[in-house]
C-alpha positions in Angstrom: 108.5 114.3 134.0 106.9 114.8 130.6 106.6 118.2 129.0 104.4 118.8 126.0 105.7 120.8 123.0 102.7 122.0 120.9 104.7 121.5 117.7 104.2 118.1 116.2 107.3 116.0 115.6 106.3 115.9 111.9 104.0 118.3 110.2 100.6 116.9 109.2 99.1 118.1 105.9 95.8 116.4 105.0 94.4 117.2 101.6 90.7 116.4 102.2 88.3 115.0 104.7 88.1 111.2 104.6 86.5 109.4 107.6 86.9 106.0 106.0 90.7 106.5 105.8 90.7 108.0 109.3 89.2 104.8 110.7 91.9 102.7 109.1 94.6 105.0 110.6 93.2 104.1 114.1 95.1 100.8 113.7 98.3 102.7 114.6 96.6 104.8 117.3 94.9 102.1 119.4 95.8 98.9 117.8 98.2 96.1 119.0 101.1 97.3 116.9 100.2 101.0 117.3 102.1 103.9 118.9 100.4 103.8 122.3 101.2 100.1 122.7 104.8 100.8 121.8 105.1 103.7 124.2 103.7 101.7 127.1 105.9 98.7 126.2 109.1 100.7 126.2 108.1 102.9 129.1 107.5 100.0 131.5 110.7 98.4 130.4 112.7 101.6 130.8 111.4 102.3 134.3 112.4 98.9 135.5 115.7 98.5 133.7 118.9 98.5 135.9 121.3 99.4 133.0 121.6 103.2 132.8 122.3 103.3 129.1 119.5 100.9 128.2 117.1 102.7 130.5 117.9 106.0 128.8 117.4 104.5 125.3 114.0 102.9 126.3 112.7 106.1 127.9 113.8 108.1 124.9 112.1 105.8 122.4 109.0 105.5 124.6 108.7 109.3 124.7 109.2 109.5 120.9 106.4 106.9 120.5 104.1 109.3 122.4 105.0 112.0 119.9 104.2 109.5 117.1 100.8 108.9 118.8 100.1 112.6 118.6 101.1 112.6 114.9 98.8 109.7 114.0 96.1 111.0 116.2 96.3 114.4 114.4 96.0 112.6 111.0 92.8 110.9 112.2 91.4 114.1 113.6 92.1 116.0 110.3 90.7 113.2 108.2 87.5 113.3 110.2 87.3 117.0 110.8 84.8 117.7 108.1 82.5 114.9 109.2 82.8 116.0 112.8 81.3 119.5 112.1 78.6 118.1 109.9 77.6 115.5 112.5 77.6 118.0 115.4 75.7 120.7 113.5 73.5 118.5 111.3 74.9 120.4 108.3 73.6 117.8 105.8 70.3 116.1 105.2 69.7 112.9 107.2 70.4 110.7 104.1 73.6 112.5 103.1 74.9 112.5 106.7 74.2 108.8 107.1 76.0 108.1 103.8 79.0 110.0 104.9 79.2 108.2 108.2 78.8 104.7 106.7 80.9 105.0 103.6 83.0 102.0 104.7 85.1 100.5 107.5 84.3 101.7 111.0 84.0 105.3 110.1 80.4 105.4 111.3 81.6 104.3 114.8 84.4 106.8 114.7 82.0 109.6 113.8 79.0 108.7 116.0 80.7 107.5 119.2 83.8 109.7 119.2 82.6 112.8 117.4 85.2 112.4 114.7 88.1 112.5 117.0 90.8 109.8 117.5 89.7 107.0 119.9 91.8 104.3 121.6 90.5 101.6 119.4 91.9 99.8 116.4 90.5 100.0 112.9 87.8 97.5 113.7 86.6 99.5 116.8 88.2 97.1 119.3 89.3 99.0 122.5 92.9 99.3 123.3 94.1 97.0 126.1 97.2 96.6 128.2 97.3 93.0 127.0 99.1 94.5 123.9 102.1 95.2 126.2 104.2 92.0 126.3 107.0 93.1 128.6 108.6 90.3 130.5 111.2 92.1 132.5 114.2 90.3 131.0 116.2 92.5 128.6 117.4 89.7 126.3 113.7 88.7 125.8 112.2 92.1 125.7 114.6 93.6 123.2 113.9 90.8 120.8 110.2 91.4 121.3 110.8 95.1 120.7 112.6 94.4 117.4 109.6 92.3 116.3 107.1 95.0 117.4 108.9 97.6 115.4 109.0 95.3 112.3 105.2 94.7 112.6 104.5 98.4 113.0 106.6 99.1 109.8 104.5 96.7 107.8 101.3 98.2 109.0 102.5 101.7 108.0 103.5 100.3 104.6 100.0 99.0 104.1 98.4 102.3 105.3 100.6 104.1 102.8 99.4 101.8 100.0 95.7 102.6 100.7 95.9 106.4 100.4 96.7 108.8 97.6 96.8 111.8 99.9 100.4 113.1 99.5 100.5 114.8 102.9 99.3 111.7 104.7 101.7 109.5 102.8 104.6 111.7 103.7 103.7 111.7 107.4 103.2 107.9 107.4 106.5 107.5 105.6 108.2 109.4 108.4 106.6 107.2 111.1 107.5 104.1 109.1 111.1 105.2 108.8 111.3 105.8 112.6 110.3 102.1 113.1 113.5 101.2 111.2 115.6 103.4 113.4 114.2 101.9 116.5 114.8 98.4 115.3 118.5 99.3 114.8 118.7 100.8 118.3 117.1 97.7 119.9 119.3 95.3 118.0 122.4 97.2 118.9 121.3 97.2 122.6 120.6 93.5 122.4 124.0 92.6 121.1 125.7 94.9 123.6 124.7 92.3 126.1 127.5 89.8 125.7 125.5 86.8 127.0 122.3 87.4 125.2 121.4 83.9 123.9 119.5 82.0 124.9 117.4 84.6 126.6 117.5 84.5 130.4 119.9 82.9 132.8 119.3 79.1 132.6 121.1 77.2 129.8 119.3 74.8 127.6 119.6 71.0 127.7 122.6 70.1 125.5 120.8 66.9 124.4 118.1 69.0 122.6 119.3 72.5 122.0 121.0 71.8 118.7 118.5 69.2 117.4 116.1 69.8 114.5 113.1 67.5 114.4 111.7 67.1 110.8 108.1 66.8 111.9 106.5 67.9 108.5 107.7 65.6 105.8 106.8 65.0 102.2 105.4 61.7 101.1 108.9 60.6 100.2 110.1 61.5 103.7 112.3 64.4 102.6 112.2 67.7 104.3 113.6 71.1 103.0 117.1 71.8 104.2 118.8 75.1 104.9 121.0 76.9 107.5 118.0 76.7 109.9 118.3 72.9 110.1 121.5 71.7 108.5 125.3 72.2 108.9 127.7 71.5 111.7 125.5 73.2 114.3 122.5 70.9 113.8 121.5 67.3 114.3 118.7 66.6 111.8 116.3 63.9 113.0 113.8 62.7 110.4 113.3 59.2 111.8 109.8 59.1 113.2 110.7 56.6 115.9 113.5 58.9 117.2 111.1 61.8 117.4 109.1 60.2 120.3 110.3 59.6 123.8 113.5 61.6 123.1 114.3 61.5 126.8 114.9 57.8 126.7 111.7 56.9 128.6 108.7 55.0 127.2 106.9 58.2 126.2 104.0 57.8 128.6 102.7 60.1 131.4 102.8 58.9 135.0 102.2 60.3 138.4 102.7 59.0 142.0 99.4 58.9 143.9 98.6 58.3 147.6 96.5 55.3 148.6 93.4 57.3 149.0 93.8 59.0 145.7 94.3 55.6 144.0 91.1 54.3 145.5 89.1 57.3 144.5 90.5 57.1 140.9 89.7 53.5 140.6 86.1 54.2 141.8 85.8 57.0 139.3 87.1 54.7 136.5 84.6 52.0 137.3 81.7 54.4 137.6 82.4 56.1 134.3 83.5 53.0 132.3 82.1 52.7 128.8 80.3 49.6 127.6 81.6 48.9 124.0 78.6 46.6 123.3 76.0 49.2 124.2 74.1 50.9 121.3 71.3 53.0 122.7 69.0 55.2 120.6 70.1 58.8 121.0 68.1 62.0 120.9 70.0 63.0 117.7 68.9 59.7 116.0 65.3 60.3 117.1 65.4 63.8 115.7 66.5 62.4 112.4 63.7 59.9 112.4 66.0 57.0 113.1 65.0 54.1 115.4 67.2 51.5 117.0 68.0 48.7 114.7 
């Protein structure tokens, strides 16, 4: 069960009202890389996980992400608190109030629709969706996705830190950003505690292709950049265009076995829709451009 502690995980100190900045902060409240998406991602994984240690870790981090949601939501609420009162009580003239609401970003949407409180939308006003949760139910896959999710969230926090001079906001965002680093470490440790973690899942890859690198994007001289990602004893580097097609040894075409009735229907369709390469009819587009058949 969940029990709420009224003390925030990190103290929020906002220097002044700033609805525009508040709207940007919504990216980590209701955005794809935000705290709610993270909490739901790890919670659904934790509930279903069969490993007791991994389940505990996932539910711990999911619960912490909810506390982060409360921190970022409190930042949004504090940044919009002044505008909230002014909007509700019409404390300013119509022109001044409108200017405050529309000073940039989606702050007018935040102020007007949600009364200056945090809403489950991103910084562009797009509603949160469960589609942000990409859990697949396979730990070796999900843990890698979790590592990437924490990395993305850290970058968003870095960018939010860069767009504000408010020292209290920067400090709270720095804490949230740092916790993304800690979670990446936990997820990576959990991943590598699974001895058979690569490739993800149960089925092995086809040995004919699992260690092959196809140089599909070549310079004019045919050379491709080389590095540990495509060279060395663990790789077969293929830059011959001819060897990049029909790699299974077939002719590279697509075929299907059809029944007699299906073949007949397909032949009739082909005849009925066949093109006449000698035809050159005048089209509506040509008539619209004042062109006539030559």
